[in-house]
FIVO-449637 format. One record per residue: residue in three letters; y, z, x of N, C-alpha, C, CB in turn. Coordinates in steps of 0.2 Angstrom, whole numbers, padded with zeros to 4 digits, always signed. Glycine has a CB too. Layout:
% residues N
ALAYZXYZXYZXYZX...
END
This chain:
% residues 310
MET-0688-0147+0964-0687-0155+0963-0694-0158+0963-0683-0157+0969ARG-0694-0164+0959-0700-0168+0959-0701-0171+0965-0700-0172+0953LEU-0707-0173+0967-0709-0176+0973-0713-0183+0971-0713-0172+0978CYS-0712-0188+0975-0716-0194+0974-0718-0197+0981-0712-0199+0970ARG-0723-0202+0980-0725-0206+0986-0722-0213+0984-0732-0206+0987PHE-0719-0216+0989-0716-0223+0988-0717-0227+0995-0709-0222+0986GLU-0716-0233+0994-0716-0238+1000-0709-0241+1000-0722-0243+0999LEU-0706-0241+1006-0700-0244+1007-0700-0248+1014-0694-0239+1007GLN-0699-0254+1014-0699-0258+1020-0706-0257+1024-0694-0256+1025GLN-0711-0258+1020-0718-0258+1022-0720-0251+1025-0719-0263+1027THR-0717-0246+1024-0718-0239+1026-0719-0235+1020-0713-0237+1031GLN-0725-0231+1020-0726-0226+1015-0723-0220+1017-0734-0225+1014GLN-0719-0217+1012-0715-0211+1013-0716-0206+1007-0708-0212+1014ILE-0714-0200+1008-0713-0195+1003-0706-0194+1001-0717-0188+1005GLY-0704-0193+0995-0697-0191+0994-0696-0187+0987-0694-0198+0992PHE-0690-0185+0987-0688-0181+0980-0686-0187+0975-0682-0177+0982PHE-0688-0185+0969-0688-0190+0964-0683-0188+0958-0695-0192+0961ASP-0679-0192+0956-0675-0190+0950-0674-0196+0945-0668-0188+0952ASP-0679-0200+0944-0679-0205+0939-0676-0211+0941-0676-0203+0932THR-0670-0211+0943-0666-0217+0945-0666-0218+0953-0659-0217+0942THR-0667-0213+0956-0667-0213+0964-0672-0209+0967-0660-0211+0966VAL-0673-0211+0973-0677-0206+0977-0673-0204+0984-0684-0210+0979ILE-0675-0198+0986-0672-0196+0993-0678-0196+0997-0668-0190+0992PRO-0678-0200+1003-0683-0199+1007-0684-0192+1011-0683-0205+1013LEU-0689-0189+1011-0690-0182+1013-0688-0182+1020-0697-0180+1012ALA-0690-0187+1024-0689-0186+1032-0682-0187+1033-0693-0192+1035ALA-0678-0191+1030-0671-0192+1031-0667-0186+1028-0669-0199+1027ALA-0669-0183+1023-0666-0177+1020-0667-0171+1025-0669-0175+1013ALA-0673-0171+1028-0674-0165+1033-0670-0166+1039-0682-0165+1035ALA-0669-0172+1041-0665-0173+1047-0658-0172+1045-0666-0181+1049LYS-0656-0174+1039-0649-0172+1037-0647-0165+1037-0647-0176+1031VAL-0652-0161+1035-0650-0154+1034-0653-0149+1040-0653-0151+1027GLY-0656-0153+1045-0658-0149+1050-0664-0145+1050-0652-0144+1052VAL-0669-0147+1046-0675-0144+1045-0681-0148+1049-0677-0143+1038THR-0685-0145+1053-0690-0149+1057-0696-0149+1053-0691-0146+1063LEU-0698-0155+1051-0705-0156+1048-0710-0159+1053-0704-0161+1042SER-0716-0156+1053-0721-0159+1057-0724-0164+1053-0726-0153+1059SER-0729-0168+1056-0732-0173+1053-0736-0171+1046-0737-0177+1058MET-0734-0175+1041-0737-0172+1034-0743-0177+1032-0731-0173+1029ASP-0748-0173+1030-0754-0177+1028-0754-0178+1021-0760-0173+1030GLY-0750-0182+1018-0750-0184+1011-0745-0179+1007-0757-0184+1008LEU-0744-0181+1001-0740-0177+0997-0742-0170+0995-0739-0181+0990ALA-0749-0169+0995-0752-0163+0994-0749-0157+0999-0759-0163+0994ALA-0747-0159+1005-0745-0155+1010-0738-0152+1008-0745-0158+1017ALA-0734-0155+1004-0728-0153+1002-0728-0149+0995-0723-0159+1001LEU-0734-0148+0992-0734-0145+0986-0737-0138+0987-0739-0148+0981PRO-0736-0133+0982-0739-0126+0983-0746-0126+0985-0739-0123+0976GLY-0748-0122+0990-0754-0122+0994-0755-0127+1000-0760-0124+0989GLY-0750-0131+1000-0750-0136+1006-0746-0133+1012-0746-0142+1004SER-0748-0136+1018-0746-0133+1024-0738-0134+1025-0749-0137+1030GLN-0735-0139+1022-0728-0140+1023-0723-0137+1017-0726-0147+1024ARG-0726-0134+1012-0722-0132+1006-0716-0128+1008-0727-0128+1002GLN-0716-0123+1012-0710-0119+1014-0705-0123+1017-0712-0113+1018GLN-0707-0128+1022-0702-0132+1025-0698-0137+1019-0705-0136+1030VAL-0702-0139+1015-0700-0144+1009-0695-0140+1005-0706-0147+1005ARG-0697-0134+1004-0692-0130+0999-0686-0128+1003-0696-0123+0998ASP-0686-0127+1010-0680-0126+1014-0676-0132+1013-0682-0125+1021VAL-0679-0138+1014-0675-0145+1013-0671-0145+1007-0679-0151+1015GLN-0675-0143+1001-0673-0144+0995-0667-0139+0994-0678-0142+0990GLN-0667-0133+0996-0662-0128+0995-0656-0130+0999-0664-0121+0998ARG-0656-0133+1005-0651-0136+1009-0647-0142+1006-0653-0137+1016LEU-0652-0146+1003-0649-0152+0999-0644-0150+0994-0655-0156+0997ALA-0646-0145+0990-0642-0142+0985-0635-0140+0987-0646-0137+0981GLN-0634-0139+0993-0628-0136+0996-0624-0142+0999-0629-0131+1001LEU-0626-0148+0999-0623-0154+1002-0617-0156+0997-0627-0159+1004PRO-0612-0158+1000-0607-0162+0995-0610-0168+0992-0600-0164+0999ALA-0607-0170+0986-0610-0175+0982-0610-0182+0986-0607-0176+0976GLY-0605-0183+0990-0605-0189+0994-0610-0189+0999-0598-0189+0998ASP-0611-0184+1003-0617-0184+1008-0624-0185+1005-0617-0177+1012LEU-0624-0182+0999-0631-0183+0995-0632-0190+0993-0631-0178+0989SER-0627-0193+0991-0627-0200+0988-0629-0205+0993-0621-0202+0985VAL-0627-0203+1000-0629-0208+1005-0637-0208+1006-0626-0206+1012LEU-0640-0202+1005-0647-0202+1005-0651-0205+1000-0649-0195+1006ARG-0648-0206+0994-0652-0209+0988-0653-0216+0989-0648-0208+0982VAL-0659-0218+0987-0662-0225+0987-0664-0226+0980-0668-0226+0992PRO-0661-0232+0977-0663-0233+0970-0670-0235+0969-0659-0240+0967THR-0673-0232+0963-0680-0233+0963-0682-0240+0962-0682-0229+0956GLU-0678-0245+0960-0679-0252+0959-0680-0255+0966-0674-0256+0955SER-0678-0251+0971-0678-0254+0978-0684-0252+0982-0672-0252+0982VAL-0688-0247+0979-0694-0245+0982-0700-0246+0977-0694-0237+0983LYS-0706-0246+0980-0712-0246+0976-0715-0239+0976-0718-0251+0980LEU-0715-0237+0969-0718-0230+0968-0726-0231+0969-0716-0227+0961LEU-0729-0226+0972-0736-0225+0973-0739-0220+0969-0738-0225+0980VAL-0746-0220+0968-0750-0215+0965-0749-0209+0969-0757-0217+0964PRO-0747-0203+0966-0745-0197+0970-0751-0195+0975-0743-0191+0966ILE-0757-0195+0972-0763-0193+0976-0768-0199+0976-0766-0186+0973PRO-0768-0203+0981-0771-0209+0981-0779-0209+0981-0769-0213+0986SER-0782-0204+0984-0789-0203+0985-0792-0196+0984-0791-0206+0992PRO-0791-0194+0978-0794-0187+0977-0802-0187+0977-0792-0184+0970SER-0805-0182+0979-0812-0181+0980-0815-0182+0973-0814-0175+0983LYS-0811-0179+0968-0813-0179+0961-0808-0181+0956-0817-0172+0959LEU-0809-0185+0951-0805-0187+0946-0808-0185+0939-0802-0195+0946LEU-0807-0179+0937-0810-0176+0931-0805-0177+0925-0812-0169+0932LEU-0808-0179+0919-0804-0179+0913-0808-0176+0907-0803-0187+0911LEU-0803-0174+0902-0806-0170+0897-0806-0175+0891-0801-0164+0895ALA-0811-0174+0887-0812-0178+0880-0812-0173+0875-0819-0182+0880GLY-0808-0174+0869-0808-0170+0864-0805-0164+0865-0815-0169+0861ASN-0799-0163+0869-0796-0157+0870-0790-0156+0866-0794-0156+0877TYR-0788-0160+0861-0783-0159+0856-0786-0160+0849-0777-0164+0858SER-0785-0155+0845-0787-0155+0838-0785-0161+0834-0785-0148+0835LYS-0779-0162+0835-0776-0168+0831-0780-0175+0833-0769-0169+0832HIS-0781-0175+0839-0785-0181+0842-0792-0182+0839-0784-0182+0849ILE-0795-0176+0839-0802-0176+0836-0802-0178+0829-0805-0169+0837GLU-0797-0175+0825-0797-0176+0818-0795-0183+0816-0792-0171+0815GLU-0790-0186+0820-0789-0193+0819-0794-0198+0820-0783-0195+0823GLY-0799-0196+0824-0805-0200+0825-0811-0199+0820-0808-0199+0832GLY-0809-0194+0815-0814-0193+0810-0818-0187+0811-0819-0199+0809GLY-0817-0183+0817-0821-0177+0819-0818-0171+0816-0822-0177+0826LYS-0821-0166+0817-0818-0159+0815-0817-0155+0821-0823-0156+0810ALA-0811-0152+0822-0810-0148+0827-0814-0142+0827-0802-0147+0828THR-0816-0139+0833-0820-0133+0833-0816-0128+0837-0827-0134+0837GLU-0816-0122+0835-0813-0116+0838-0816-0116+0845-0814-0109+0834ARG-0811-0114+0850-0813-0113+0857-0819-0109+0858-0807-0111+0861ALA-0819-0103+0855-0825-0099+0856-0831-0101+0854-0823-0092+0852GLN-0832-0107+0850-0838-0110+0848-0840-0116+0851-0837-0111+0840THR-0836-0118+0857-0838-0124+0860-0837-0123+0868-0834-0130+0857PHE-0836-0129+0871-0834-0129+0878-0831-0135+0880-0841-0128+0883PRO-0827-0136+0885-0824-0142+0887-0829-0148+0888-0819-0141+0893TYR-0827-0154+0886-0831-0160+0888-0827-0163+0894-0831-0165+0881VAL-0830-0163+0899-0827-0166+0905-0831-0172+0908-0827-0161+0911PHE-0828-0177+0909-0831-0183+0912-0827-0185+0918-0831-0189+0907MET-0829-0191+0922-0826-0193+0928-0824-0200+0928-0830-0191+0934LYS-0819-0202+0932-0818-0209+0933-0818-0210+0940-0811-0211+0930PRO-0820-0216+0942-0820-0218+0950-0813-0219+0952-0824-0224+0951PRO-0810-0214+0956-0803-0214+0958-0801-0220+0962-0802-0208+0962LEU-0804-0222+0966-0802-0228+0971-0800-0234+0967-0806-0229+0976THR-0804-0235+0961-0803-0242+0958-0800-0241+0951-0810-0245+0957THR-0799-0235+0948-0796-0234+0942-0788-0232+0943-0799-0229+0938LEU-0787-0227+0948-0780-0225+0949-0776-0231+0951-0780-0220+0955THR-0770-0231+0947-0765-0237+0947-0758-0234+0948-0766-0241+0941ASN-0755-0238+0953-0748-0236+0954-0743-0236+0948-0745-0240+0960PRO-0738-0232+0948-0733-0233+0943-0730-0240+0943-0727-0228+0944GLY-0729-0244+0938-0727-0250+0938-0732-0256+0939-0722-0251+0943ASP-0738-0254+0942-0743-0259+0943-0746-0260+0936-0748-0257+0948PRO-0749-0266+0935-0752-0268+0928-0759-0265+0927-0753-0275+0928VAL-0760-0263+0921-0767-0262+0918-0769-0269+0916-0766-0257+0912ARG-0775-0270+0919-0778-0277+0918-0784-0276+0912-0781-0279+0925ILE-0783-0280+0907-0788-0281+0902-0794-0284+0905-0785-0285+0896PRO-0800-0281+0904-0806-0283+0907-0809-0289+0903-0811-0278+0907GLU-0810-0295+0907-0813-0301+0904-0820-0299+0900-0814-0306+0909VAL-0823-0294+0903-0830-0293+0900-0829-0290+0893-0834-0288+0904SER-0824-0287+0891-0823-0283+0885-0816-0283+0883-0827-0277+0885PRO-0812-0288+0881-0805-0288+0881-0801-0285+0874-0803-0294+0882ASN-0805-0284+0869-0801-0284+0863-0800-0277+0860-0805-0287+0858HIS-0802-0271+0863-0801-0265+0860-0799-0260+0866-0807-0262+0857ILE-0793-0262+0869-0791-0257+0875-0785-0253+0872-0789-0262+0881ASP-0786-0246+0874-0782-0241+0871-0779-0237+0876-0786-0237+0866TRP-0773-0233+0874-0770-0229+0878-0771-0222+0877-0762-0230+0877GLU-0770-0217+0881-0771-0210+0880-0767-0206+0885-0779-0208+0881LEU-0761-0204+0883-0756-0200+0887-0759-0193+0888-0749-0199+0883GLU-0759-0191+0895-0762-0185+0897-0758-0181+0902-0769-0186+0899LEU-0758-0175+0902-0755-0171+0908-0760-0170+0913-0753-0164+0905GLY-0758-0172+0919-0763-0172+0925-0761-0166+0929-0762-0178+0929VAL-0766-0162+0931-0766-0156+0935-0769-0158+0942-0770-0150+0932ILE-0765-0156+0947-0767-0157+0954-0769-0150+0957-0762-0161+0958ILE-0775-0150+0960-0777-0143+0963-0774-0143+0970-0785-0143+0963GLY-0772-0136+0971-0769-0135+0978-0773-0131+0982-0763-0132+0977ARG-0778-0127+0980-0782-0122+0984-0789-0123+0982-0780-0115+0983THR-0794-0122+0986-0801-0122+0985-0802-0117+0979-0805-0121+0991ALA-0806-0119+0974-0807-0115+0968-0814-0115+0966-0803-0117+0962LYS-0817-0109+0967-0824-0108+0964-0825-0102+0961-0829-0108+0971ASN-0827-0102+0955-0828-0096+0951-0822-0092+0949-0833-0091+0954VAL-0816-0096+0948-0810-0094+0947-0809-0091+0939-0804-0099+0948LYS-0806-0086+0938-0805-0083+0932-0799-0086+0929-0805-0075+0932GLU-0799-0086+0922-0793-0090+0918-0787-0086+0920-0795-0089+0911ALA-0787-0080+0921-0780-0076+0922-0777-0078+0928-0782-0068+0921ASP-0781-0080+0933-0779-0082+0940-0778-0089+0941-0783-0078+0945ALA-0781-0093+0936-0782-0100+0938-0776-0104+0939-0785-0103+0932LEU-0770-0103+0936-0764-0107+0938-0762-0106+0945-0759-0105+0933ASN-0764-0101+0948-0762-0100+0955-0765-0105+0960-0764-0093+0957TYR-0770-0109+0957-0774-0114+0961-0771-0121+0960-0781-0113+0959VAL-0766-0121+0956-0763-0128+0954-0757-0129+0959-0760-0128+0947ALA-0757-0135+0961-0752-0138+0966-0746-0141+0962-0754-0142+0971GLY-0748-0145+0957-0743-0148+0953-0745-0152+0947-0739-0153+0958TYR-0740-0155+0944-0742-0158+0937-0739-0165+0937-0739-0154+0931THR-0743-0170+0934-0741-0177+0934-0743-0180+0927-0744-0181+0940VAL-0741-0186+0926-0743-0190+0920-0748-0195+0922-0736-0194+0918VAL-0753-0194+0917-0759-0199+0917-0760-0203+0911-0766-0195+0919ASN-0762-0209+0911-0763-0213+0906-0771-0215+0906-0759-0219+0905ASP-0775-0212+0902-0782-0213+0902-0784-0219+0898-0786-0206+0900ILE-0783-0225+0901-0785-0231+0897-0792-0231+0895-0783-0237+0901SER-0793-0233+0889-0800-0233+0887-0802-0240+0883-0801-0227+0882ASP-0808-0242+0884-0811-0248+0881-0815-0245+0875-0815-0252+0885ARG-0813-0245+0869-0816-0242+0863-0822-0246+0861-0811-0242+0858LYS-0823-0252+0863-0829-0256+0860-0833-0259+0865-0826-0261+0855PHE-0833-0256+0871-0837-0258+0876-0845-0258+0874-0836-0255+0883ARG-0848-0263+0875-0855-0263+0873-0859-0268+0877-0856-0266+0865PRO-0861-0266+0883-0865-0270+0887-0872-0273+0884-0867-0267+0894ASN-0873-0279+0886-0880-0282+0883-0880-0281+0875-0886-0279+0887PRO-0876-0285+0872-0876-0284+0864-0883-0285+0861-0871-0288+0861GLY-0888-0289+0864-0894-0290+0861-0899-0285+0864-0897-0296+0863ARG-0897-0279+0866-0901-0274+0869-0906-0270+0864-0897-0269+0873THR-0911-0267+0866-0915-0263+0862-0911-0256+0862-0922-0262+0865GLN-0910-0254+0856-0906-0248+0855-0909-0241+0857-0903-0247+0848ARG-0906-0237+0861-0909-0231+0864-0904-0225+0861-0909-0231+0871GLU-0907-0219+0861-0903-0214+0858-0896-0213+0862-0907-0208+0859LYS-0896-0213+0868-0889-0212+0872-0885-0218+0872-0891-0209+0878ASP-0886-0223+0870-0882-0229+0871-0875-0228+0869-0885-0235+0867GLY-0874-0225+0863-0867-0224+0861-0863-0220+0866-0867-0221+0854PHE-0866-0215+0869-0862-0211+0873-0860-0215+0880-0866-0205+0875PHE-0865-0219+0882-0864-0222+0888-0859-0228+0887-0870-0225+0891ASP-0859-0231+0881-0854-0236+0880-0847-0233+0880-0856-0239+0873TRP-0846-0227+0877-0840-0224+0878-0838-0222+0885-0840-0217+0873LEU-0843-0219+0889-0841-0217+0895-0840-0223+0900-0847-0214+0898HIS-0844-0229+0900-0843-0234+0904-0836-0238+0902-0849-0239+0903GLY-0834-0237+0896-0828-0240+0894-0822-0237+0897-0827-0240+0886LYS-0823-0231+0900-0817-0228+0904-0817-0230+0911-0819-0220+0904TRP-0821-0234+0913-0822-0235+0920-0819-0242+0923-0829-0235+0922HIS-0817-0246+0918-0814-0252+0921-0809-0251+0926-0811-0256+0915ASP-0808-0256+0931-0803-0256+0936-0796-0255+0933-0803-0262+0940THR-0792-0252+0936-0785-0250+0934-0784-0246+0928-0781-0257+0932PHE-0789-0243+0925-0789-0239+0919-0787-0232+0920-0796-0239+0916CYS-0783-0230+0925-0780-0223+0926-0773-0224+0929-0785-0219+0929PRO-0768-0226+0926-0761-0226+0929-0760-0218+0930-0756-0230+0925MET-0756-0217+0936-0754-0210+0937-0747-0210+0940-0759-0206+0941GLY-0743-0205+0939-0736-0204+0942-0731-0203+0937-0735-0211+0946PRO-0725-0205+0938-0722-0208+0944-0721-0203+0950-0716-0211+0942CYS-0722-0196+0948-0720-0191+0953-0725-0185+0951-0713-0189+0952VAL-0723-0180+0955-0727-0173+0954-0721-0168+0953-0732-0171+0960LEU-0722-0164+0948-0718-0158+0947-0722-0152+0950-0716-0156+0940PRO-0719-0149+0956-0723-0144+0959-0724-0138+0954-0719-0141+0965ALA-0730-0135+0955-0732-0130+0950-0728-0123+0951-0739-0128+0952ASP-0725-0122+0956-0720-0116+0957-0713-0117+0954-0719-0114+0964GLU-0712-0123+0951-0706-0125+0948-0707-0126+0940-0703-0131+0950LEU-0713-0124+0938-0714-0124+0930-0718-0118+0928-0719-0130+0929ALA-0714-0114+0924-0716-0107+0922-0722-0108+0917-0711-0103+0919ASP-0722-0113+0913-0727-0113+0907-0729-0121+0906-0724-0110+0901PRO-0735-0123+0909-0737-0130+0907-0739-0131+0900-0742-0132+0912GLN-0740-0126+0896-0742-0127+0889-0737-0127+0884-0747-0121+0888SER-0731-0130+0886-0726-0131+0881-0722-0137+0883-0721-0124+0881LEU-0725-0142+0885-0722-0148+0887-0722-0153+0882-0725-0151+0894HIS-0716-0156+0879-0716-0162+0875-0719-0168+0878-0709-0163+0872MET-0722-0172+0875-0725-0178+0878-0725-0184+0873-0732-0177+0880THR-0723-0190+0875-0723-0196+0870-0726-0202+0874-0716-0197+0868LEU-0729-0206+0871-0731-0213+0873-0728-0218+0869-0739-0213+0874LYS-0725-0223+0872-0722-0229+0868-0726-0235+0871-0714-0229+0869VAL-0727-0240+0866-0729-0247+0868-0724-0252+0865-0736-0248+0864ASN-0721-0255+0870-0715-0260+0868-0710-0257+0864-0718-0266+0864GLY-0708-0250+0867-0703-0247+0864-0704-0243+0857-0697-0251+0862ASN-0710-0244+0855-0712-0240+0848-0716-0234+0850-0716-0245+0844THR-0714-0228+0847-0718-0222+0849-0724-0222+0845-0713-0216+0847GLU-0730-0221+0849-0736-0221+0846-0739-0214+0847-0741-0226+0850GLN-0738-0210+0852-0740-0203+0853-0734-0199+0853-0745-0203+0859ASP-0734-0193+0850-0729-0188+0850-0732-0181+0849-0723-0190+0845GLY-0732-0178+0855-0736-0171+0854-0733-0166+0859-0743-0172+0855SER-0737-0161+0861-0736-0156+0865-0742-0153+0869-0732-0150+0862THR-0741-0151+0875-0747-0148+0878-0749-0142+0875-0745-0147+0886SER-0745-0139+0871-0747-0133+0867-0753-0134+0862-0741-0130+0863GLU-0754-0140+0861-0760-0142+0856-0767-0142+0859-0758-0149+0853MET-0767-0141+0866-0774-0141+0869-0778-0135+0866-0773-0140+0876VAL-0785-0137+0865-0790-0132+0863-0791-0128+0869-0796-0136+0860PHE-0792-0131+0874-0793-0127+0881-0787-0128+0885-0800-0129+0884PRO-0783-0123+0886-0777-0123+0890-0780-0124+0898-0773-0117+0890ILE-0775-0126+0902-0776-0128+0909-0780-0123+0912-0770-0130+0912ALA-0778-0116+0912-0782-0111+0915-0789-0110+0913-0778-0104+0914ALA-0790-0111+0907-0797-0111+0904-0801-0117+0907-0797-0111+0897ILE-0798-0123+0907-0802-0128+0910-0804-0127+0917-0797-0135+0910ILE-0799-0124+0921-0801-0123+0928-0806-0118+0929-0794-0121+0932GLU-0806-0113+0925-0811-0108+0925-0818-0111+0923-0810-0102+0920PHE-0818-0115+0918-0824-0118+0916-0827-0123+0922-0824-0122+0910ILE-0823-0127+0924-0825-0132+0929-0827-0128+0936-0820-0137+0931SER-0823-0124+0938-0825-0120+0944-0831-0116+0944-0819-0116+0947SER-0833-0114+0938-0839-0110+0937-0845-0114+0940-0840-0108+0930PHE-0845-0120+0940-0851-0124+0942-0849-0130+0947-0855-0127+0937VAL-0843-0131+0948-0841-0136+0953-0835-0133+0957-0839-0143+0949THR-0836-0134+0964-0830-0132+0968-0825-0137+0968-0833-0131+0976LEU-0819-0135+0966-0813-0139+0966-0809-0138+0973-0808-0137+0960VAL-0807-0144+0976-0804-0144+0982-0797-0146+0982-0808-0148+0987PRO-0792-0145+0986-0786-0147+0986-0785-0155+0985-0782-0146+0993GLY-0781-0157+0981-0781-0164+0979-0785-0167+0973-0782-0168+0985ASP-0789-0163+0971-0793-0165+0965-0788-0165+0959-0799-0159+0964ILE-0790-0169+0955-0786-0171+0949-0790-0169+0942-0783-0178+0949ILE-0787-0165+0938-0790-0164+0931-0785-0167+0926-0791-0157+0930SER-0787-0172+0922-0783-0174+0917-0785-0171+0910-0783-0182+0916THR-0780-0168+0907-0782-0163+0902-0783-0165+0895-0777-0157+0902GLY-0784-0171+0893-0785-0174+0886-0778-0176+0883-0788-0168+0882THR-0779-0180+0878-0774-0183+0874-0773-0180+0867-0775-0190+0874THR-0766-0181+0865-0765-0179+0858-0766-0185+0853-0757-0177+0858SER-0764-0184+0847-0765-0189+0842-0761-0195+0843-0765-0186+0835GLY-0762-0201+0840-0758-0207+0840-0761-0212+0845-0752-0205+0843VAL-0768-0212+0846-0771-0217+0850-0772-0223+0846-0778-0215+0853GLY-0772-0229+0849-0772-0235+0845-0779-0236+0841-0772-0241+0850HIS-0784-0233+0843-0790-0234+0839-0790-0231+0832-0796-0231+0843ALA-0786-0226+0831-0785-0223+0825-0781-0227+0820-0782-0216+0826LYS-0777-0232+0823-0773-0236+0819-0775-0243+0819-0766-0235+0822GLY-0780-0245+0822-0782-0252+0823-0777-0256+0827-0783-0255+0816LYS-0774-0253+0832-0769-0256+0836-0772-0256+0843-0762-0253+0836PHE-0772-0261+0847-0775-0261+0854-0770-0265+0858-0782-0264+0854LEU-0771-0264+0865-0766-0267+0870-0768-0274+0871-0767-0263+0876LYS-0763-0278+0872-0764-0285+0874-0759-0287+0880-0762-0290+0867ALA-0760-0293+0883-0756-0295+0888-0749-0296+0886-0759-0302+0891GLY-0745-0293+0890-0737-0293+0889-0735-0287+0886-0736-0299+0884ASP-0739-0282+0884-0737-0276+0882-0735-0271+0888-0743-0272+0878VAL-0730-0267+0886-0728-0262+0891-0729-0255+0888-0721-0263+0893MET-0732-0250+0892-0733-0244+0890-0728-0239+0894-0740-0241+0891GLU-0725-0234+0890-0721-0229+0894-0724-0222+0892-0713-0230+0892ALA-0727-0219+0896-0730-0212+0895-0725-0207+0898-0737-0212+0898TRP-0723-0203+0894-0717-0198+0896-0720-0191+0895-0711-0199+0893ILE-0719-0186+0900-0720-0179+0899-0713-0176+0901-0726-0177+0902GLU-0711-0171+0897-0705-0167+0898-0705-0164+0905-0704-0162+0893GLN-0700-0164+0909-0699-0161+0915-0702-0165+0921-0701-0154+0915ILE-0707-0170+0919-0710-0174+0924-0707-0181+0925-0718-0174+0923GLY-0707-0185+0919-0705-0191+0920-0709-0196+0916-0704-0194+0927THR-0707-0203+0917-0710-0208+0913-0714-0213+0918-0704-0213+0910LEU-0720-0213+0916-0725-0218+0919-0725-0224+0915-0732-0215+0919ARG-0723-0230+0918-0722-0236+0915-0728-0241+0918-0715-0239+0917SER-0731-0244+0913-0737-0248+0915-0737-0254+0911-0743-0244+0914PRO-0736-0260+0914-0737-0267+0910-0744-0268+0909-0733-0272+0913VAL-0746-0273+0904-0752-0275+0903-0753-0282+0904-0755-0273+0896VAL-0758-0284+0908-0759-0291+0909-0767-0293+0908-0758-0293+0917
END
């Protein structure tokens, strides 16, 4: 069962998520007679976390409850505020150019995996991570070329250093939906003296605006997903499908990404890796976000991350 963080009556809780309702984990545990110790965030309920076995026990016993008993536990999602699953990761790492179709729609030429390496960049997590349903804010400093990027997010569950690809998925706690919002034409100091690296840093800084990384609405535990490389994914703007792809299109699959990053950076529980986007971004079509738009980023088996634009 998918897990989420939410706020109800000014109290932050963890719960089971099923699109239209949440079941508070604490209430569920009490109902089925499982004792849960104090839980340090959602990561504790995921593979690698200290409470994973207890959460699985609750889940198994819930499945045996009569439908009437289960319905009493359900809270409509419109009655709660969904929260970013992992609110303060030590690292928020993202992939650029990890889908061949996305590279090609931007005018580039896809390169075979053996001939290249993953392009990894970072976003400041505390100011870019945005709750499901909370708005993406168009920046006043550069408002006209704001774009969407639907991505599969990977949450690390165990400390990983020098991990090999064959073993890398054993270090994953769960999967979520990420929308890597991008300012395609950010150009600080337009009257500047041009330097060789200006174009790269314009691109990089355009990733960093506040609210530019919605994430959620939930996490699919890694031990409940056999193959993360076969998930259908779509992104809609105002109901119109803009991106339609699959995680099978990645140049570097998740396990290879973890091997690469962990070869020179220690990954710790709660770190997030967003694995790149498929084709269909606005920049390739001359379409950009404006106030009043609503994005719906969906990944199979995980759910829909809804983000209004203001």
